[in-house]
N, C-alpha and C positions, 0 to 999 in steps of 0.2 A: 569570553570571546569564542570558545569552542561551542558553547550553547547556541550562539548566533549563527555559526557556520552550519550546525546541524539543522537549525530551524530554516535557514535559507535553502539548504539542500533538500529538505523535506518539501518546501514550497515548490521548488523546481520539479521534483518528482510528481507532485500532485498536478501541476500544470501540464506536464508531458503526458501523464495518464489521461487527463481530460481531453487533451488534444487528440490523442490516439483513439479515444472512444468516439469523438465526433467524426474523425476521418474514416472510421471503419463502417459507417452507415452504408456506404456503397462498396461492394467488393472490388478487388483489383480486377481490371479489365484483362481477360486472357489475351495472349498474343494472337494476332490475326483476326481480332474481333473489333467491332465498332459499338459505340454506345449512343443511344438516342433517348431523349426525355420528352414527356408530354404531361402537362398538368391538367387534371380534371377536378373541379371544385378545389378542395384543399389537399388533394393527394397528388404526389408526383409519381408517375410511372417511369421507370427506367428499363429500357430493353437493351440487353447485350446480346449481339448476334454475330455470326461470322461475317467478315468483311466482304468475301466473294462467295455467297451461297451457290451451290450447284444442284441441278435437278437429280432426283433419284439417289441422293445420298443423305444420310441422317445428319441433321444440323442441330446443334445444341443451342437452345435459347434460354436466357435467364431474365426474369422480371423482378425488379425490386420495387416495393411500395414504401414511400415515405410520407409523413405528414408535413405540415407547414413548418414545423420546427426541426425537420430532418430526422425524426425518429421513425423506426420501422413500424409498419402497420400490418397486423395479421388479418388476412382475408379468410372468410369461411371456405371459399374456394376461388380458384383462378384458372380460367381456361383461355385458349387462344382461338379466335375465329379467323380462319385463314381463307381469304377470298381473292379472286382475280376479277377484272372488269369484263369478263367474258360470260355470256349467258349460259353457255354449255358447261361451265365448271363451277360447281358449288364447292366451297371449301370444307376442310375437316375442322373439327373443334377439339384438339387434344387438351386434356386436363394436365395442368402443371402440378408438380409435387413440391410441397414446402421443404426447403433444405436448411433454412435458418429463419430467424424472426424477420418477417416481411420480405423474404426471398423465396422465389419459385422457379423451378427449372423443368424443362421438357425437351425431348428430342422430336423434331418434326422432319418430314420429307416433302419437298416441293416436287410435284409431279409434272410440272411444265415450266419452261423458261418464260420470263416476262415480268411484268409489274404485279406484285402481290400487295395486298393490304393485310397486315397482321394486327388484329384488334385484340388487345388484352382486356378481358372482362373480369373484374374483381367483384365478387359478391361479398359485401361487408355486412355487418350486423344490421345496419339501418338503411342500406341502399346498394345499388349496383352501379359501378363506375366503369367507363370504357376509355381506352386510349388506342388510337389507331396509328400504326407505323407503316410507312411505305417501304417495301423491300424489292429490289430488282434481283432476279435470279437469272444467271447465265446458263448456257448450254453445258 
């Protein structure tokens, strides 16, 4: 009987361990942040950004790349192409730094209030993928 209890307890621990691995593919969303996702081919881009971004203040952005099975994907590089719908303002292209497998972070500064397009560009071994996220910046 004790052998069965140990076997059952071991099976429960394995299940809990597997569930926690699957749940950890996306990091915990920081307080005051929002999460958006975009799928490009078989890759899901997840952008975590401040809920109310402000102009002329550093804003921390995090991009996570996952394959169709939810596993992290390593990019050779990942940068953000930040643009507005105004002819006079061409955006910057900050390079994000890897912080974990499939996870990239960068601080950006929006220089003007309004509607921005933040395009995450992932350079993978065999292709380049893009995901565009609309962000509204207030005064």
